[in-house]
C-alpha positions, 0 to 999 in steps of 0.5 A: 512543528509547522503544518507543512511538516505535519503534511510532509510526514503523514500524507503518504501513510494516510494515502496508503491507508485510505487506498488499502481501505478503498481497494477492496470496495472497487468493482470490476469496472472503470480504471480503479483497483488492482488491475492486472490481466490475471486479476481481471480474468474472472470475478473470483480472481478480482475479488481475491486480488482486491481484498489481498492488495487492500490488506497489504496496502493498509499494512504498509500504510500503518508501517509507514505511519509508525516509521514517520512517527519515530522521525517526527518525534525525533527518535530516529535521526532526520537524515535517514527520513528520505531514504527510508520513505523511498524504501517504504514507497517504492519497495513496499509497492513492488512487494505488494504487487509481487506478493499479490501476483504470487498469491493470485497465481496460487489461488488460480491453481486451486 
């Protein structure tokens, strides 16, 4: 296997995993972190949303990594790689945002 193919299969999962690790460390300054009007409303909301979205992004990265390992070792047919990668990236990112906002709304109501 070439290095180009290794990069292709493992770049996005590693980015998602690193993002999941780094998001909870973000402070409420600058353009970094899970930034929505509800998450920036106060410090408690900010801390909760960073921790939750970080865990979700990390989990999504691990799932993507497992999925890509199955394609890399040819356990799954390569013709399905791009559609599943797009589903993980687009669908997973949307689910992270929606779930974080729903949980943040519930957190705010307590």
